[in-house]
N, C-alpha and C positions, 0 to 999 in steps of 0.2 A: 543394261543388257549389252553384251559384246556382239561383234559382227556375226559370229557363227550362230549365236542364239537368234538373232534377228533373221538371218537367212533361213534357219530351220522353220521359224514361224511363217515367213513368207512362202516357203514351199507348202506348208500345211494349208495356207489360205489361198494359194494360187488359183485363179488369177486376181482374186479380190484383195483389197487392203494391202497392197504391196508397199514396202517402206522405201520410197524413192529417195529419201534424204541420205541414204547410205551410198549413193552414187554421185560421182563428180558431175558437174554440169556438162562437161564435154566427154562423157564416158564413151568408149569405143565398144560397140557390140558387133560380134560376127558369129554367124552360124552358117549351115549349108544354104539357107534361104536369104538371110539379111546380112548387110554390112553397112553400118552407119555410125555417126557420131552424134552425141547429144542426148540428154535426159528426156527432152520433149519427144524425140523420135522413139526412145525406149518406151515411154508411157503410151504413145500411139500404137506401138506394136502390141503391147499387152492388151490395150483396149480393143484392138482389131481381133485378137485371138478370142477374147471374152465375148465379143459381139457375134462372131460367126461360128464358133465351134461349141457344141453342146457337151456337157459332162466332162469338161476340161479339168484334168488333174495333173499334178506334178509330184510324184512320189520320190522322196529323198532316200537314197540307200546308204550314202556315206558322205561325210564332210570332214575335211582336215584343213588346218591352217598352219602355214609356216609364217615367217616374218612378214613377207609382202605378197602372199598369195593364199587364196582359199580354193581348194579343189573339192568338187562335189561329183557324185555319181547319182543318176536319177533315171526315172522313166516318166515321160509325158504321154498322156493318152487323151483321146477325145472321140466324139462322133462327128464325122464330117457333114457339112450341110447339103450333101447330095440327097436325092429322094429316098434312097435306100439306107441312108445314114450309117455308112460303114464305120466300124470301130477301128481306130488307128492308134498305134503305139510306137513310140520311138524311145529307145534307151541311149544314154550317152553320158558324157561328163562335161563339166564346166571348169574353166580356169578363170578365177576372178583375181585380177591384178590389183594390188592395193598401194595407195600412197596417202599419207596423212590420214589414215583410218577411213578412207573413202575408196570405193571401187572405181578404178579408172579404166579398166578393161574387163569385158565379159565375153569370153570365147567359149562357144559350145562346139563339141565334137560328137557326132552321132556314131554309134557302134556299127551301123550299116549304111550303105550308100543311100543317097536321096531317092534314087529310083525305087529302092525297096519300099520306102514309105509311100510313094505314088502307087505302086502295085497293090498295096493293101486296100486301096479304094475299089479294087475290082475282084477281090476274093469274096465269093458269095458262099455263105455257110447256111 
């Protein structure tokens, strides 16, 4: 299975059964919340999300690969662990930098500012 097929499967299964072997040991991850290096910290981040957020899904809208990069567009959603369990949704894109068929950089960009995601916690429907 090639990298794009593995990533498609990981998005379908997210956050369970992720294929960490496609990441370099010192992978750099950055998004509006996190910025770190290392596959262990990457796994800890996924474990944290899985533990604290309910109904966590990652919907893949688009995936494209060039020689040394995979680009994705996605929407991640969940219910926050607040008493009223607000539904939160964030759309964005990822740039996955490749070297020797491993992901060495995973950079997420959200379509809206971080503050917009925070505001979703206080919209009562």
